[in-house]
C-alpha angles and dihedrals in degrees: 000000000000080000089065096051091045099051097033123079095207134153098184128082120284115207119192133175091270092061120098093230094049095098094052095040094053092058120104127197094268101065091192084079113079114176133163116217124192090235142343114226112203104204118207098180143018088260088059090051092049092048093046092050096045090049093053092047093046094048091039093235120154114242141188130207118228132185115150094359091228100128101132093220094043096245090153090071138038147167116281093001133117114244113217098204118194096177094112093058098094110150116143123188121185127196110198092184093062094025093234134130128202119202135183113238096254093068115116127213094256092050093052092044090051093049100047095030094059085055094053100258128126118213133205094234133136131283101237107079097215098050114117110247090220096058091040091053099042091060093049104275114247117197143143092270096053097099090058103033102019129243122318088264092054090065099046115110098176147003129203116201143169110238131209092279092054090253123138113238131182122220121194138125093293103030122056087344093173090058089045088056093049096047089057098081101344092115129250125295098022111109104020142312110301110219101175142012128198117207134190109234124226117241117284115262138180108225147359134188119249113196143180131190119194127194110190124200099009127181119223088255091054091047091051089050092053089048089050094051090046093053092046092049090053091060092073104006119152105256092228088074130071133167146187111215118195123194106191152164111214134178091237103042107021114218114355143138129232130186125193124182153148132238125193093217142046133304098253093054091045093052089057092050093047096043095118090057096041095052093061115110115268093010107156108196130189125189130186123184103203146130117301090247093055090047095053091045091053091049091047092053091072091069122091122230089246139343143188109240151135121220148157138188132213134184121254109211105167144037113274128220120244087249093056092047092048089052089052093048092045092056087071096058092090115043118197121266111276094017117137094184130016119176152168110211132192115210110196122238133167128081111075090003089068093047091082124065125249092252099040090088132009090263100100108180100069095131092067121113094215144333118261108214124191123194146156125200125201135177105202112064092216088076096053097105095049090051093049090049091051091053091046093052093047089046091058089067096041089052090059092058103037139051129229132353129261108244093212088059094051121189117200099206092062109127105203094024097165091057091043095051101037106026113186092001095067098099094049091047092052091048092050091045091054089051098050099030105029095161093049090238091154099069133150134147095285103024123134104270 
């Protein structure tokens, strides 16, 4: 590794297998992924990113790009690769005159929320606090504000990235506009290393309502009924509301359902909108009218620091029959051996997400009503295979009633992954990829080839 230091003009920290922090630093959020890179290069500036990339290209060493480390399949790490880690690049610059914010690519959801929230702004970010905003955005950017403000990508004005030659290029509406199109939904790590993103901020506001609805001890029939009310609500739902509904079987609670959401309005109005969900037997609801920052912190608090899991997400683009929903709910009755939490989760779409056309950005599945996620979480690694098989078998049915896969919930066994992730935008993405990365330098197991 002296080699590294000698040939690499680098100001950040370099962590290699002989360092005491290596074992901790190579971990990603999904602890089911255990990979052993040659080195982790913690970049502190754009110069570091350029040096790291040029070094890898010159030495012909495979590399991965990592920000928050939340790629569910661990594509931000690998065996015998160099990890170019931008997580220490955390500058945030706000311009209140133009209502824009520029962030470096190491900024996490919670850091951006804190920064804009203390200044009175909401932001259409993700729900998990430690997800990197860059990775979140590049895959589309689903969050609880997306029905009102659009996806993360719908609020980006500009990207700055280091391309395959180690040159900094800008992508916005006027400059490299084809690349700007591709970066909005084309997934992380495909066209270069994003070093900064500039967003348009929503108008300032005082308060929002954060809410949860819990349904303990539910039967498959009751779960199917909640799913049905959920899907019907989403046909005409006020775009100021969005929710994430989880139908699960957990070691602690058995079979239950839990909804968490955000409403840009007050409690009384929200209760009226959610009446069909609140009238169900045993519904335990909790509402808090509070600042946007408090609301997203409360939502973020439900996430663990790390987990071992397998998951996937597909797009729901039609209304399901009671029979189909019952089949979905019934698939949770048996959780896999060793699983502490197995779930089917609905992530609400619609509203502002549908305002843009399928081809306006690389995010293709805008017509969907919500994403159907499937996951299983385990603690003891000896149960990994059973849990993965359980997810695969449930996914077989979900595939029959959905279309396309969400690139931010990647699933390694996907056969034709490019078609699954990007639908009718695949050809254009491949063409743009060839233009901006002609040597296929940015390459990982499910990259655009």
